[in-house]
Backbone as CSV, one residue per row, in Angstrom:
resi,resn,N_x,N_y,N_z,CA_x,CA_y,CA_z,C_x,C_y,C_z
1,MET,89.496,40.538,109.893,88.153,40.979,110.166,87.577,41.612,108.899
2,SER,86.385,41.277,108.590,85.744,41.792,107.376,84.924,43.027,107.707
3,GLN,85.028,44.039,106.832,84.286,45.273,106.982,83.631,45.601,105.659
4,HIS,82.763,46.577,105.687,82.157,47.060,104.457,82.503,48.534,104.313
5,GLU,83.122,48.886,103.207,83.499,50.269,102.925,82.630,50.787,101.786
6,PHE,81.975,51.917,102.005,81.093,52.504,101.004,81.863,52.814,99.721
7,LEU,81.279,52.427,98.568,81.866,52.722,97.262,81.030,53.720,96.477
8,CYS,79.723,53.463,96.381,78.846,54.355,95.618,77.394,53.995,95.904
9,ARG,76.506,54.861,95.453,75.086,54.532,95.510,74.795,53.535,94.390
10,SER,73.889,52.648,94.610,73.528,51.641,93.600,73.135,52.282,92.279
11,GLU,72.398,53.376,92.332,71.942,54.039,91.108,73.091,54.654,90.303
12,ASP,74.246,54.829,90.933,75.407,55.387,90.233,76.251,54.315,89.532
13,LEU,75.784,53.074,89.586,76.474,51.968,88.911,75.466,51.269,87.985
14,PRO,75.131,51.924,86.857,74.138,51.341,85.955,74.663,50.114,85.212
15,GLU,73.746,49.332,84.783,74.051,48.122,84.010,74.950,48.453,82.825
16,GLY,76.060,47.720,82.713,76.915,47.806,81.536,77.897,48.955,81.497
17,GLU,77.861,49.850,82.443,78.838,50.944,82.473,79.992,50.569,83.404
18,TYR,81.180,51.073,83.100,82.356,50.860,83.948,82.688,52.154,84.662
19,HIS,82.986,52.042,85.956,83.315,53.222,86.752,84.510,52.938,87.651
20,GLU,85.306,53.978,87.843,86.424,53.894,88.775,85.913,54.295,90.153
21,LEU,86.100,53.423,91.120,85.694,53.672,92.502,86.920,53.480,93.385
22,HIS,86.855,54.001,94.585,87.981,53.779,95.489,87.515,53.797,96.936
23,TYR,88.337,53.199,97.771,88.158,53.244,99.211,89.550,53.293,99.825
24,THR,89.621,53.558,101.107,90.909,53.742,101.771,91.106,52.691,102.847
25,VAL,92.299,52.126,102.883,92.687,51.167,103.923,93.978,51.681,104.543
26,ALA,93.957,51.897,105.832,95.131,52.386,106.562,95.718,53.633,105.893
27,GLY,94.845,54.519,105.446,95.287,55.764,104.844,95.752,55.673,103.405
28,ARG,95.659,54.502,102.797,96.103,54.316,101.412,94.907,53.986,100.521
29,PRO,94.769,54.690,99.400,93.625,54.424,98.514,93.785,53.111,97.754
30,ARG,92.672,52.457,97.562,92.597,51.268,96.698,91.620,51.613,95.586
31,TYR,92.087,51.481,94.350,91.274,51.851,93.192,90.670,50.617,92.547
32,LEU,89.396,50.743,92.181,88.648,49.641,91.585,88.060,50.066,90.254
33,VAL,87.784,49.068,89.414,86.909,49.261,88.260,85.668,48.433,88.574
34,ALA,84.510,49.051,88.444,83.264,48.378,88.810,82.257,48.494,87.682
35,THR,81.382,47.501,87.612,80.306,47.493,86.634,79.143,46.714,87.216
36,ARG,78.077,46.631,86.460,76.921,45.823,86.845,76.618,44.896,85.674
37,VAL,76.494,43.600,85.974,76.203,42.587,84.959,74.987,41.788,85.422
38,ASP,73.946,41.762,84.604,72.705,41.063,84.955,72.216,41.450,86.348
39,GLY,72.313,42.745,86.648,71.821,43.259,87.910,72.775,43.145,89.085
40,GLN,73.892,42.450,88.910,74.856,42.233,89.993,76.027,43.198,89.887
41,ALA,76.339,43.884,90.981,77.524,44.741,91.018,78.764,43.851,91.052
42,ARG,79.778,44.229,90.262,81.052,43.500,90.207,82.176,44.514,90.280
43,ALA,83.286,44.132,90.925,84.427,45.046,91.028,85.734,44.265,91.031
44,TRP,86.743,44.907,90.453,88.101,44.367,90.422,89.060,45.486,90.756
45,TYR,90.236,45.126,91.244,91.268,46.135,91.455,91.692,46.659,90.097
46,ASN,91.882,47.946,90.007,92.155,48.607,88.728,93.625,48.435,88.331
47,ARG,94.009,47.187,88.072,95.364,46.845,87.640,95.280,45.721,86.619
48,CYS,95.889,45.946,85.467,95.942,44.915,84.434,96.915,43.824,84.870
49,PRO,96.546,42.549,84.741,97.459,41.476,85.132,98.675,41.361,84.214
50,HIS,98.622,41.995,83.059,99.740,41.923,82.117,100.929,42.750,82.598
51,ALA,100.700,44.017,82.938,101.819,44.886,83.298,101.585,45.685,84.579
52,GLY,100.460,45.450,85.253,100.198,46.115,86.514,99.765,47.564,86.405
53,GLN,99.450,48.017,85.210,99.034,49.400,85.020,97.522,49.525,85.184
54,PRO,97.042,50.738,85.488,95.588,50.933,85.558,94.940,50.621,84.203
55,LEU,93.719,50.157,84.251,92.985,49.806,83.034,92.415,51.021,82.316
56,ASN,92.156,52.100,83.038,91.527,53.272,82.437,92.561,54.189,81.786
57,HIS,92.068,55.015,80.858,92.963,55.947,80.166,92.904,57.336,80.759
58,ALA,91.935,57.614,81.597,91.777,58.874,82.318,90.876,58.567,83.512
59,PRO,90.827,59.447,84.512,89.963,59.158,85.660,88.531,58.824,85.229
60,ASP,88.064,57.668,85.681,86.708,57.176,85.419,86.384,57.033,83.931
61,GLN,87.396,56.852,83.088,87.202,56.684,81.639,87.813,55.354,81.201
62,PHE,86.966,54.435,80.757,87.397,53.101,80.360,87.022,52.845,78.905
63,LEU,87.840,52.080,78.233,87.567,51.684,76.853,86.796,50.369,76.857
64,THR,85.864,50.219,75.915,85.120,48.969,75.756,85.027,48.643,74.272
65,ASP,84.725,47.382,73.995,84.518,46.983,72.596,83.019,46.881,72.313
66,GLU,82.678,46.383,71.131,81.272,46.302,70.720,80.458,45.309,71.560
67,HIS,81.133,44.466,72.360,80.448,43.507,73.238,80.458,43.988,74.696
68,ASN,80.824,45.244,74.893,80.944,45.850,76.220,81.981,45.152,77.091
69,GLN,83.004,44.631,76.463,84.121,44.056,77.200,85.120,45.173,77.493
70,LEU,85.721,45.103,78.659,86.671,46.109,79.122,88.005,45.936,78.406
71,ILE,88.574,47.038,77.912,89.860,47.000,77.213,90.876,47.793,78.023
72,CYS,92.023,47.185,78.313,93.100,47.877,79.002,93.653,48.960,78.082
73,ALA,93.687,50.185,78.579,94.155,51.304,77.766,95.652,51.225,77.469
74,ALA,96.426,50.512,78.276,97.881,50.465,78.088,98.304,49.498,76.990
75,HIS,97.776,48.276,76.995,98.255,47.254,76.059,97.156,46.520,75.300
76,GLY,95.902,46.916,75.478,94.825,46.358,74.683,94.277,45.022,75.121
77,ALA,94.627,44.548,76.324,94.028,43.310,76.818,92.515,43.513,76.938
78,VAL,91.738,42.475,76.605,90.272,42.556,76.616,89.747,41.612,77.697
79,PHE,88.882,42.130,78.570,88.342,41.361,79.695,86.833,41.299,79.608
80,GLU,86.297,40.091,79.772,84.843,39.947,79.764,84.306,40.429,81.111
81,PRO,83.097,41.011,81.134,82.620,41.694,82.329,82.049,40.815,83.450
82,ARG,81.767,39.572,83.192,81.170,38.750,84.252,82.205,38.317,85.292
83,TYR,83.369,37.837,84.835,84.381,37.317,85.755,85.718,38.037,85.662
84,GLY,85.864,38.979,84.720,87.116,39.698,84.582,88.222,38.882,83.939
85,ARG,87.847,37.881,83.140,88.831,37.007,82.481,89.275,37.628,81.168
86,CYS,90.578,37.577,80.917,91.132,38.098,79.668,90.759,37.151,78.526
87,VAL,90.152,37.717,77.485,89.719,36.907,76.346,90.500,37.236,75.081
88,ALA,91.343,38.277,75.139,92.184,38.637,73.995,93.283,39.583,74.478
89,GLY,94.397,39.569,73.754,95.486,40.474,74.094,96.660,39.764,74.728
90,PRO,97.523,40.507,75.412,98.803,39.974,75.874,98.759,39.086,77.118
91,CYS,97.601,38.896,77.727,97.551,38.062,78.949,96.407,37.055,78.875
92,PRO,96.402,36.184,77.858,95.269,35.256,77.685,94.987,34.432,78.937
93,ARG,93.705,34.355,79.257,93.179,33.570,80.384,93.528,34.132,81.761
94,ALA,94.285,35.229,81.830,94.523,35.870,83.128,93.197,36.435,83.628
95,ILE,93.095,36.614,84.913,91.858,37.115,85.510,92.186,38.333,86.359
96,LEU,91.371,39.380,86.211,91.527,40.545,87.063,91.312,40.136,88.520
97,THR,92.018,40.771,89.423,91.872,40.465,90.847,90.592,41.106,91.362
98,GLY,89.673,40.258,91.776,88.373,40.731,92.212,88.387,41.347,93.595
99,CYS,87.468,42.255,93.800,87.197,42.820,95.119,85.750,42.476,95.431
100,PRO,85.501,41.694,96.469,84.110,41.366,96.798,83.313,42.620,97.117
101,VAL,82.101,42.661,96.620,81.205,43.776,96.913,79.869,43.245,97.400
102,VAL,79.209,44.044,98.207,77.847,43.741,98.649,76.999,44.973,98.369
103,GLU,75.733,44.724,98.150,74.805,45.810,97.885,73.703,45.751,98.934
104,GLU,73.573,46.842,99.685,72.579,46.904,100.758,71.972,48.296,100.805
105,ASN,70.665,48.356,100.961,69.958,49.630,101.177,70.342,50.693,100.162
106,GLY,70.454,50.302,98.886,70.715,51.263,97.833,72.152,51.731,97.724
107,SER,73.078,51.024,98.351,74.496,51.379,98.285,75.339,50.154,97.971
108,VAL,76.487,50.397,97.332,77.442,49.342,97.016,78.650,49.537,97.952
109,PHE,79.083,48.428,98.567,80.190,48.458,99.502,81.261,47.453,99.097
110,ALA,82.527,47.811,99.342,83.614,46.840,99.250,83.523,45.964,100.480
111,ALA,83.642,44.665,100.277,83.534,43.728,101.402,84.821,42.931,101.521
112,ASP,85.937,43.540,101.165,87.244,42.906,101.216,87.664,42.736,102.676
113,ASP,88.654,41.864,102.932,89.251,41.757,104.250,90.284,42.865,104.379
114,PHE,90.132,43.682,105.369,91.014,44.851,105.508,92.079,44.599,106.540
């Protein structure tokens, strides 16, 4: 069954910024990295496909390069922001595991199957 879990207000996810968001399923938190690209909210589970570690170096703190690509703080893998595909580093062509999101009435929701 599909549900929508509140993640943040739309205004709290500005274009080009990366933010750590989370929601809870069966009492367990799920952590995401989210951004907005060309007006569309995008989110992935906050785990690098290379070693399974979080992408951020501190809570809600992510590294980016001069092209606003996300950089894994652990091993330097670089992910493009539209699809979460690795474009450089130790996991070439790997893709971050996406979390579907929907945006309604000024809020962003996780729309994963729970």
